[in-house]
N, C-alpha and C positions, 0 to 999 in steps of 0.2 A: 453527312462531314462531323466529326469530333473534330473538340477543342481542348487543348490541353491544360490545366491551367495551375499555376503554381498558388500554394499557401494562402502568398501575398495576394494575389490575384482575389482570390477567395472571399479570402477577408475583404477586400476593396470592395467587392462587388456587393457582400452581405453588408461595409457600411455604409453604399451609397442606395440601398433599399430601403435599409431602417433609416436614413436620414430624410428620403421622401417620405416614408409614412406621416412620420414625424413633421416631416412640412405639411404634408395635406391634412393630418392631425390639427395641428397648428391655424391652417388655415381656415378651419372646419369651426375651429373654438373662436375664432373672432368672425364668423360670418356673418355680413349683414343682412337684411332681409326688409329693412323698411327705408325709406324714403327720407332725407333729412327735411322735404317738404310734402304734408300728409295733402291728399285730396285737390291735386291740382288739375288743372283739367288738359284733355287728350287731346285738345286743339292745339297745331304749333302756331304761333305769334306771328300776325301778318300773314296767315295762310288761312284756309276754309278748311285744312285736313286735322281729322281727329285719326291718331296715330294710335296704335298697341304694337309692343309690348310699350308702356306709357313711358313718358321723358322722364328719365333718371331714376326710373327703378330699380327695384334688385331682386326682382321675382321672375325673372323672363326664362322660357324654357331654354335649354340648349336647341331644340328641334323647332323655333321659333319663325312663325314666317313675320313679316312687318309688312301689317297692315295701314295701309294709306287710304282714307275714306272721306269722301268730301268731295270731289274732282272727277272728270273721266278719265278711264285710263291714259287717253289719248292726249288729256293737258299734262301729264307727267314724264319728264325727262330725267335721264342723266341720275338715275337712282340709284347711288354706290351703296355697298354695305362692308366694314371691315370690321374684325375681332382685332382686342387689343394682344391678342397671343394667337389666334388664329390667322392674321393677316386678310387681306380683302376675298370675299366670299361671291363666286360667281352665282348665278341663279337665274330667275326668269321671273319679272313682272307681267302677272296674269289678272286682267279685267275680271269684276263681280257681275253678276247677269243682269243684275238693277241695272248698270250702266254710270256707278255713281262713285268709282275708286277701282284698286286693283292691290294686289297682295304682292313684293316682292318675296317670292320662295328659293330659299338659299339651295345650291346643291347640295353642301353638308353640314351639318353640325356645328354651331358654337362648341366655344369649350368653355365648362364650369368655372365659375368666379369670373370670366373677362369682360371685360368694358365693350360695346358693341355703341358704333357711331355710324349713326347713317347719312347720306347726304343726298339730293336731288333738287327739283325745280319744278316747279306747280306754273301751270297759267292760269288768268283770271282774263279775259276779255284780251285786251292788247299787250298788258302786263303779265311778265316772268318773275315769279319771285323764286330765289333758292332757298332750301331750307334744310335745317341741319338738329340733329341731335344724337344724345346718346342714351341706354339702359344698358343693366349690368343682370347677366345670366348667372339665376342661382345653383346652388350648390345642393343635387338632388338628396332626398334623405329615402332610400329605398326599402321600404317595407314586404316582406315575404305574407305573402297569401296563406294561411292556415284556414283550411276547411273546415268548417264547424261540428262538431259531432253528429250523428244521425242520431235522430229518436228513434226510442224503440215503437216497432211499428203495433198499433193500436187498431185491428179491423173494425173495432166500432164506431171510431170518429172518420171513417170513410165511407162514401159509397160504392156501391160493387154492383155491377150491368153485366146481364150474360151476354147481350149483343154485342158489351163493349167492355171487355176484360181489363183492356189494358188502361183505361180511365177512373181514378180511385181520388176523387175529390173529395174535401173535406163535407162532413155533415153537418147539414144547416135546418137550426131553427126560426121559424118564421113566430113570433111572442107576440105582436099586434099588427093589425091589419086594416085600414081604415079605406071606405070606398071613395073619398077625397083626396087621394095621393096622384100623384102628377105620372102620366105615363111614360113608360119605359121600362128597360130592364135595371140589371144593379152590375156591376162589373168591379172585380178586384181581383188579388195576386196574394193568394195565401202560400204563407210559407212557414217554416221553422215549426210546422207539423208533424207526426207521425206519416203521412202519406207525400207523395211527389210536392214538391213547388210548383206553380203553374199558374197560367190566365185562366180567368174564370165567367162565364158571364151565367147571372141567373134568372128566371122571373119572379116576381113579385111576391107568387105565392111559393116562392124557393123553390121550383122546376129549376134543374140544370139543364141550357141550354149550348154551352159551351165549354169545353175545357181542353187546358191543349198543356199537358205534364212536359216540364223541362228537362233536360239530364240532368243526372246526380252531383248537385255539389252548384248547380245557377240558379238564380235568382230572379224574378221576375219585379218589380212596380211599373206605377200609372198607367194601368190600361183604361182607355179612353177612348170616347170620340171626338177627332177633331175634321177639318176642313183640310183637302190635300187637293190641289191641282182643280176646285170646285165641287169636289165629291169628298162624302164622309169615307173616315177610315180609319181603321182600330190602330194607335202608338201606344206602343210600351216602351221600357228599359229594360235589360233583359243583361247578366252579367256576372259577377263573382263581388259579393258584400263582406267587405272585409271585418273586423272585430272592430277595427278604430271609427267603423260608424261612417264608413262613405263606401260607394260601389265603383267599378272598374269594368265598362261596359259597353255599349252600343245603342244604339235607338231604333228601334221596327217600325215601320208602316206598313199595315196590311188593306188590301181593300176589301171591299163586302164579303165576297167568297174567300176569304183568308189565307189569299197568294198575296207574297211580299211586292211590296211596289218601293218600296226604300229603304234604306237601311246606313242611319246618318252617323257617324264616328268625331267626335271630335277632336280640333285640329291641334295644332304646335307639340306633337308628341304626347298628349295627354288620353287618357279613355273616360269617355264619357259617364258622367256618373249619376246616381240613382234616384235624385233628390226632383228635378222637374226638366222637361222637354216640352215647348209651345210651339207651335209653328204659327209663322205668321202670316197675313195676308201678300206680304213683300217676297215670297218665296224664299223667306229665311227661316233658320230654327234657332231657339233660345235652349240653351242645355248648360246645367251645371257642370263645374267640374271641382276638384279638388288636388292638392299637390303638395305633399310634405318638404320640405326644404330645410336644409342647416340654418341653425338660426341662432345667434347669442341673444340670449331671454336673461339677461345678468338685469338691465332697465325695469325688468318689472318682479326679480325676484326670483328669477330661472337660472338653471346652469347657463355658461357662457358657450360651453360644447352641445348645443341639444338643436331641436328642431322644433319647427311648428307646422302645423296642416294649413297652407294657405289654400283660401275657396274663392271661387268667383263664377260665372260665367262667360259662354260664347255666344257669340251670333255670328252662325252657318250660312253661307250661302249653299241654296239646295242642291242648285245646277251646277255648281262647281267644286263643291266642298272645303271652299275656302273660308277662311276666317276673318268675316268684316271687321269684327271687334272683341276686344278682351277686356276683361273687368276684373280685376282683384281687392279683393277684401285689405292685404297687409298696406296696398297704395292707398287707400281712403281712411280707413280705420283703424285705430291707436289699440294696442294690444290691451294697453292697460282699461279699454271697456269690454275686458270678457269678465261672467262671471265665474268661468273656468280658472284655475290653478295652475300654473306651470312646473309649483313648486315640485311633485310627482311625476312629471313629465321624464321622457326620453326618448333617442332615438326611434326606439320600437314605436312607443305610445308617444307620440308629439302631442306640442300643445295646439289642442283643435280649438282655437281661442275666439273662431266667428261662425261656421257652419253656416253656410247658406243650405237654407232648403225649398223655396220659392222663388220665381221671376216672375214680374207681370208689367210687360211693356204694354203703355199707352200710346194712343192719339194724339195727346198732347204736347208729345216729347218727355213726356217723363216714364221713369222704368221705376215700381215697387217692386225692394225684396225684402226676405225677411231672413233673420236671424238667428239660430237655435239661445249659443252659447252669451251671445251679448242679451237676450232680450229684448228684443229690436226690430222696427220695422223703418224701413229707407226708403225715401222716397230721392231717385236719381233724374240728374239731366241723363237724358237717353244720349246725346249727344258727345258730350264731355265727360260722362263719366260720375261728375262730382256729386258727393252727398246735396243734398238742399236741403234735407228736413228728415231728424231724428223723432219718433215717435218711441217712448219707452226706453228702457234701458237707463247707465248710470248718467248720462249728459242729456235726455232728453228736450227737444227741442219744443214741446209740445206738453202745453199742463194737463195732465192725464185726471181727470173725474173720478170719482169714488168708484174702485170696481173696473176701473177702466185699463188697469196696466194689468200685462201679458207676461209671461213667464216661459219660457222656453218652446214658443210659439212654431207652429208652422203653418204653410197654406196661406201667405195675407195677399189679397184679393182684390182690385177696385174694382167697384161696380159703377154701372153707368149711370145712377144718380149721384154716382161722385161718395158714396160710403165703402167702408174696406172692411171685407172679411176675413175672419181670422180663428184657425184653430188655438184654443188657447191650450195647453197642456199642462199648467201649473207646476210640472215636476219633469224629470228627475234635478235635483233634490226637491221634495215637495214645498211648495212655496202654496197654492191654491189647495184647499179641501178636494176639488174635483175638477178634471177636465171641462172646458167647455168650448162651444161655438160662441164666435160672437158677430155681431154687427155695429161700427163703429163710426161715429160722426165727428172727424176730424173738422173744425173751425178754421179757417187758413187766416182768416182776420181778425181774432182774437186768441188764436192756439191756445185750441182746446180743443180735447177729446172726451167725446164721452159716450155711455154704451147706451145704443138703442134698442138690440136683442139683446137676451141672452138663452142658449137652448144647452139644457142641462141632462142626462140621461139619469133615469128612475131610480138606475140603482148605483148612482157617484161614483161614477167608471174614472180613476186616475189611470191616463195613458202618458208612462215616460217615455215615449215618442211616437213619433209620425203623426196619423192623424190631417183631416181636410174638411174643409167646407166647400159646400157645391148650394149655389142660388139657383131653381130651376125655373120654369119658363111658364109655369102658374104661380109664383111667389112665393113656394116653398120654398124648405132647406133641409138639404141630404147632408148628416154627416156622416164619415168613416170615422171610427175612434181608433184606427190603426194602432197601438200593439195591445189591445182591448179587441176582439174579433168583430166588436157591435155594425150594425148599418142603419141608422137609424134618418127617419123625414119627420120633419117639425112643419107644422105650418109656418106661416111668416109669423104669428103671433103667438106663436109657441108651443102648441098641442102637438104634442105627439102621436103622429099618424100612422109610423111605421116603424117595426122594428125587427130583428134579424140575427143570429151570432151564428158565427164557426162552431163545433164541437171542439175542446181540448186546447190542445195549445197554440194553434194557428195564430198569425198576426196577419194582416194587408195592410200596408204602404200607406197607400189611400183607399178607398171606393166613392164610386162617381153613379149616375143613373142618368140615361141617354134612352130617347128613342134608337134602337136598330133594326134592322130587317139583315140577317145573314142567309147568306144564298151559298153556302159549300159548294166545290166541285169532286167531292166525292160522293158515292154511293152511301143510299141508305144501308145500314148496320143488320144483322140478323143470327139470331141463333133458334134451335129449334130441340124442344124435350118433351121425348116420347117415352111409354115402355112399349115393347112389343105388340103390337097388334092393336094399339089405343091412341084414340086422334091424339096430334099434336098440338104443344101449344107455342106459338112462334112468339120470340121476344124482337120487337124493333126500335132502329134508334134511329138517329142521322145528328154525329154531333156538328153543333153549330148553326143547322136550320132552325128559324122561328116562324114559319111558315106554315107548319105540316097540320092540320087542322085532324088529320084520320088517319090510317089507316086501311089497306087492302090485302087481303093473303090470298096469292096465286101456289093452287098444289094443281100436282098430277101424276102419270107413270112415269113421265119423263123429262128432261131439262125443256125441250120444243116442244111439252105438250101442258101445257101450265093454263088453268082457268080460275076466276075469280072463286074461292070457296068461303071469305069470310071479310069482313070491314068492322071495323072497332074506332071511336073516338082516339085522339094523342089521350093519354092517361099520365101524365109526366116524361121524363125526358125519355125513359123506355117503358113502353107498351106491351104487355101481353094481351096474348089473341089467341083463344079456343078456335080449334079449325072443329069439323063437324064428325070426320072419318080418317084415319090414317093414312096417309100417301107417301108415295118415295119421295118427293121432289118438292119442296116449297120456296117461295119467292115473296117480297113484300113491294109495295108499291108505296109512295106517301104522296098524300093526296090534301090538295089545300083544300078552306073554306067551301069552294065552290066546285068540289070534285074532280079538279085537275091534277094528271099526275105530274108529280113535280121530279120525281126519281124514282130508280125501281133497283134493289136490292142485286145481289151476286144469287144464283139459283145454290140452293145447298140440300144437301139430303133428310128426310125428315122421318 
């Protein structure tokens, strides 16, 4: 169908379009992102319900569900949700697998900038209590992903294997090693180097045990061992890292055979961020989310029509994928607490005022988080979401002893004995002469914070981003140095027991040490090299296997007539085994320490 318009009609439509664009610009220019009252409780007065989005907040996603935590689904009734512009929303009330709440999942999104009102009833004993509250949907600041430039390939910075030519992990040097280190392998996620980014496990002597390269442009962080359904699993984040310093991706869970058993997504229209992912004993997971939204920053010296990067975390029910709760920094922490400046920000580079980088939920119903750009650790009430205590930063509730102040820190973790470990970057901008791992003691009675232990690298590393501190079962402390590609283990008293590093420009967001037994379902890999009529040298490897102690070479005149001709102890990721004579066909068998066959390779021509 063709519609003819007069010039007047065209002008009218053009004027309407321009008017609509101007109205949208004006709405953006005065977009509010901070509630009138900061740090309010998520619990609705007169009820047991902790809700998200937070009442009176301005940072909700258009695709948010309404989370009602604190009463069984059967105790909730007459839940209705209505937008000031989009009207009444149909939806489903879905219960959490833990039996302590439910989410109202709307059938279609809300409108940007509109006020959403929630009504319902909750039953407690014989009493039914009505409730109502509202929140405002944020106006999104959509940032386009721009892939970073690929590093020029330098073969000398990557390992190469005849039996596994597709694997090119970074070259690793071990520079210090003591017999007193804790047992276990080392877990890293190398990226930003000339080789492929990926997931890596290596033994203490530097021997590669597993490398899983990712597709071009994708990165990984936080490769570690956690417990899921009572079993050890590998977990990690993978996705795309935006130049603005956060990730958009998903969380992966693999079993000990490197088979995927779970894939966890952020809820409410967000994508999981790279900074943290923790599985809880309750069958939930905590993950970080970053959300750039329109915001009037004139109150803190920025433009009125600008944007801010809100950051926070979600608790996800692993069985249902529902969001049990969601915490936003904008609801609890003033923009003015940041050490970043809004003066030079833009909609392409929003004001990253908070930058959450760790979550640690405790059994005492508190949650410890770290925010890089306020240089502060926050103790939260887990249920209400309210900030209870600020450690460091512009408005510390704790008096810090000499040397206890952190700057742009990462990975705050509460220990069973009440201390806190944290990786203190001290940069960027540079505040401390070098980065360090810290063990802090916070006295809640005297409101003081002192340094119990400090771990510094002998080469005085200054890591401007990333990094972590892990306490080990034997009391040692393992430090991943983030932007500086080093891995160090210290005794509790500070003696350097182990040190290694990746060559070149590689980085790894965090690094860990864990006991690990890998049992891949793949078969061992094999390659054979020989001159005409000469004995064959066989190359054997098995990506991900940690059990192989030795290799047996099978050789013969045909694929069905193979007999053992040589054995050799495993020497590194790939073992070269000389055979006594030329053979048309060869294969290898992986043997454990008792000589039991763990796996047999394909047969290849010798």
